[in-house]
ROKE-200045 format. One record per residue (C-alpha): x, y, z; residue in one letter. Coordinates in steps of 0.5 Angstrom, whole numbers, plus 2048, in hexadecimal, padded with zeros to 3 digits. Layout:
REM ROKE-200045
XYZA/...
REM end
This chain:
REM ROKE-200045
7F28167D7M/7F88137D3T/7F58127CCT/7F880B7C9V/7F880B7C1E/7FA8057BDS/8018067BAQ/8058007B7S/80C8007BAV/80F8017B3S/80C8087B3E/80F80A7BAT/8168077B9M/81C8067B4P/81B7FF7B0A/8227FE7B3T/8217FE7BAS/81C7FB7BFK/8198007C4P/81B7FD7CBR/8177FD7D1V/81A7FC7D8L/8157F97DEF/8177FB7E5L/8147F77EBV/8177F57F1T/8157EE7F1E/8167E97ECD/8107E57EEW/80B7EB7EDY/80E7EC7E6F/80D7E57E4C/8067E57E8L/8037EC7E5H/8077EE7DFR/80B7E87DCL/8057E77D7S/8057EF7D5L/80D7EF7D4A/80C7E97CFK/8067EC7CBA/80B7F27CBV/8117EE7C9R/80C7EB7C3D/80B7F27C0Q/8127F37BFG/8157F67C5Y/81B7F47C9D/8197F37D1I/81E7F47D7V/81C7F27DEV/81F7F57E4A/81D7F27EAT/81F7EE7F0R/8217E77EEV/81F7E27F3R/81B7DC7F0E/8197DE7E9H/81F7E07E5G/81F7DA7E1A/8187DB7DFQ/8197E27DDI/81F7E17D9S/81C7DB7D5A/8187E07D2E/81E7E37CFG/81D7E97D3F/8247ED7D6K/8237EC7DDL/8277F17E2I/8277EF7EAN/8267F57EEI/8277F77F5K/8217FB7F6L/81D7F97FCS/8167FA7FDR/8167FA804S/81D7FD806S/81D804808W/82480580AN/82680B806P/82D809804F/82A803801R/8258077FDN/82A80C7FBL/82E8067F8A/8288037F5A/8268097F1I/82E80A7EFA/82D8037ECE/8278047E8L/82A80A7E5V/8308067E3R/82B8017E0I/8278067DCY/82D8097D9R/8308037D7E/8298007D4E/8278067D1K/81F8047D1P/81A8087CDD/8158077D3I/8168047DAV/8108017DDH/8108027E4Q/80C7FE7E9I/8098007F0A/80C8057F5M/8138057F6K/8158037EFP/8108097EDI/81480E7F1V/81B80C7F1Y/81A8097E9G/8188107E7S/81D8147EBW/82280F7E7A/81F8107E1A/81F8187E1W/8278177E3I/8288127DDA/8238167D8A/81F8107D7V/81A8137D1P/81480F7D4G/81180D7DBV/80B8097DCV/80A8097E4N/8058047E5A/8018037ECF/7FF7FC7EEA/7FA8007F3G/7FC8057F8L/7FE8017FEG/7FD802805F/800809805V/7F980B803F/7F5807808E/7F380A80FG/7F3811812K/7F8810818E/7FD816818F/803811816P/7FF80F810K/7FD81680ER/80481880FL/80781280BL/802814806R/80481B805A/80B819804V/8098147FFT/8058197FBV/80B81E7FBL/8108187F8L/80B8167F3L/80A81D7F1K/81281D7EFT/8118167ECA/80C81A7E7F/80F8207E6A/81281E7DFR/80D81F7D9K/8108187D6A/80C8157DCT/8068117DCV/80280F7E2G/7FE8087E1M/7F98067E6F/7F57FF7E7E/7EF8037E9N/7EB80A7E8T/7EB80B7F0D/7F380B7F1D/7F38107EBL/7EE8147EEK/7F28147F5E/7F88167F2L/7F581B7EDE/7F281F7F3S/7F981F7F7R/7FC8227F0G/80181C7EFV/7FE81B7E8V/7FA81E7E3T/7F581B7DED/7F981D7D8R/7FF8187DAR/7FB8127DDT/7F880C7DAI/7F38077DEV/7F57FF7DCV/7F17FB7E0R/7F57F67E3G/7FA7F17E0A/7F47EE7DCG/7F27E67DCV/7F37E17D7D/7EC7DF7D6E/7EE7D87D3N/7F27D67D9L/7ED7D87DEF/7E77D57DCV/7E07D37DFP/7E07CB7E2V/7DB7C87E6P/7DB7C97EDE/7DE7C37F1A/7DA7BF7F5P/7DA7BF7FDG/7DA7C5802D/7DB7CC7FFP/7E27CE7FEV/7E47D67FFI/7EA7D87FDL/7EE7DE7FEL/7F57DE7FAA/7FA7E37FBS/8007E57FFR/8007E3806M/7FF7EA809V/7FA7ED80DF/7F97F2808L/7F57ED804K/7F07ED809G/7F27E680CI/7F17E8813G/7E97E9811E/7E97E380DY/7EB7DF813V/7E67E2817E/7E17E1812A/7E27DA812S/7E17D9819K/7DA7DD819I/7D87D8813V/7DA7D2817R/7D77D481DA/7D07D481AR/7D17CD818G/7D27CE810I/7D77CA80DR/7DC7CD808A/7E47CD807R/7E87D3808F/7EE7D3804V/7F47D7804L/7F97D77FEA/7FF7DB7FDG/8067DC7FFR/8097E0805R/80C7E7804D/8107E880AP/8127EF807E/80B7F2808N/80A7F580EP/8037F180FT/8067EB80ES/8037E4811I/8087E0814S/8097D8812E/8077D6819K/8007DA819Q/7FE7D7812L/8007D0815Q/7FC7D181BD/7F67D3818W/7F77CD813D/7F87C9819A/7F27CC81DE/7ED7CA817G/7EC7D2816V/7EE7D280FV/7F37CE80AE/7F97D1808W/7FB7CE801W/8017D2801G/8047D47FAQ/8007D27F4R/8037D27EDD/7FC7CF7EAD/7F77D57EBM/7F27D27E6P/7F27CC7EAG/7F27CF7F1A/7EC7D37EFI/7E97CD7EBA/7E97CA7F2E/7E57D07F5A/7DE7D27F5H/7DF7D97F8I/7E57DE7F7V/7E67E37FDA/7EA7E97FDL/7E97ED803P/7EF7F2802S/7F07F9805W/7F37FB7FFT/7F47F97F7E/7F67FB7F0G/7F17F67EDL/7F27F07F0P/7F47EA7EBR/7F17E57F0A/7EA7E77EFL/7EB7E87E7L/7ED7E17E7E/7E87DF7EBA/7E27E37E7A/7E57E07E0S/7E57D97E3S/7DD7DA7E5A/7DE7DA7ECR/7DA7E07F0P/7DF7E57F4V/7DE7E87FBV/7E27EE7FCG/7E37F5800T/7E07FB7FED/7E77FE7FCI/7EA8017F6P/7EC7FC7F1G/7E77F67F4N/7E27FB7F1R/7E47FA7EAE/7E37F37EAI/7DE7F17F0V/7D77F47EEI/7D27F37F4D/7CD7EE7F3G/7CF7EC7ECQ/7D57E87ECN/7D67E87F3G/7D67EC7F9F/7D97F37FCM/7DA7F3803V/7DD7F9808P/7E47F980AL/7E67F5810R/7E07F2811N/7E07EB813P/7D87EB814Q/7D67EE80EA/7DB7E980AL/7D97E380DA/7D17E580CE/7D37E6804A/7D77DF804L/7D17DC807I/7CC7DE802K/7D17DB7FDL/7D27D4801I/7CB7D3801E/7C97D57FAD/7CC7D17F5P/7C77D47F0G/7CA7DB7F2L/7D17D97F1R/7D07D67EAR/7CC7DD7E8R/7D17E17EBM/7D77DD7E8G/7D47DE7E1E/7D37E57E2C/7DA7E67E4G/7DD7E27DER/7D97E67D9K/7DC7EC7DCM/7E37EA7DCV/7E27E87D4V/7DF7EF7D3E/7E47F37D7S/7EA7F07DAF/7EE7EB7D5T/7F57EC7D4E/7F47ED7CDR/7F17F47CFR/7F67F67D4V/7FC7F47CFF/7F97F87CAS/7F87FE7CFQ/7FF7FE7D1V/8027FD7CAL/7FE8037C8G/8018077CDL/8088057CBY/8078077C4Q/80480D7C6T/80A80F7CAM/80F80D7C5L/80C8117C0A/80C8177C4R/8148157C5Q/8158157BEA/81181C7BDD/81681F7C2R/81C81C7BFA/81A81E7B8G/8198257BAG/8208267BDE/
REM end
């Protein structure tokens, strides 16, 4: 695994220039939610920041930080070959014009298409950051296996250059791609999620009233929302009082997207409450007693990190990513994948035992403060950048 050594920027770059990092991500909301704090920390260490993304709702927020913002056409959902070729050509043009020292590419399409563009444009350093491996690596049906084989071939091309480093949010995903020959441990690093601001997500006393179970995510079945709804029905059928809440935006481009009508119907039936998008996540978690995420696939879920930092017990499926933050029986419960009955049983234990919720919440808070803070993540990423810049300087000096 990549060894990150601490070096100052002044040791790796000339005093008259700033190193430039270009972040490539398909959605501006995703960048703001998961990478904005990192980009600000990198900027504060003397780097120029460029953000290439599809600008929808958050362009002003990104530009307000002093970052150069480039609106791109790359879509995570389109597989039209002509549109994708045009998107790759656009990335080549951007990389040639911006001349980044490092491109930091996040998620599958940016990793593959961005790596091809970086090779053509001769970008000296590439960080390919996986936010989980996605539904492609889940399931044994023939279409899934075929799509997985094609994806592996594409990823091998993305990691062909020695200037490329793979960044993983959990060790399971790293081992999966190592076993398939995509990456080697010499050019990889595990950075456990985006980190959490432990001074923003703080423990607060539980609110009075019926226990509130919160599932905060995009409104897609991939997050286990169907199983969550079924678990709610099981709990209610036993006469146990609790409120099941969904909080998050819809994601129509995701193949497992949940329609607005379905969400409204569940809400009207009293099965779950749909709060929609909540920008005040510390406040939303403070209203909850338990946070659940029975998702099918994850990198390292921010929702569970924020809940643990807020001293709330967590319930998650036994999958890569969730295993990093959910320690069964200590700070919450791990349940089998796609099993509403097991999910309901775990939630009932917490609903009926306030003392257990408190003990598990305290354990989760301790875990986050020790291992999952933003400061730790920022230090790892900056250390990686500095190592890559040092290697670029060495290569330039040897020419």
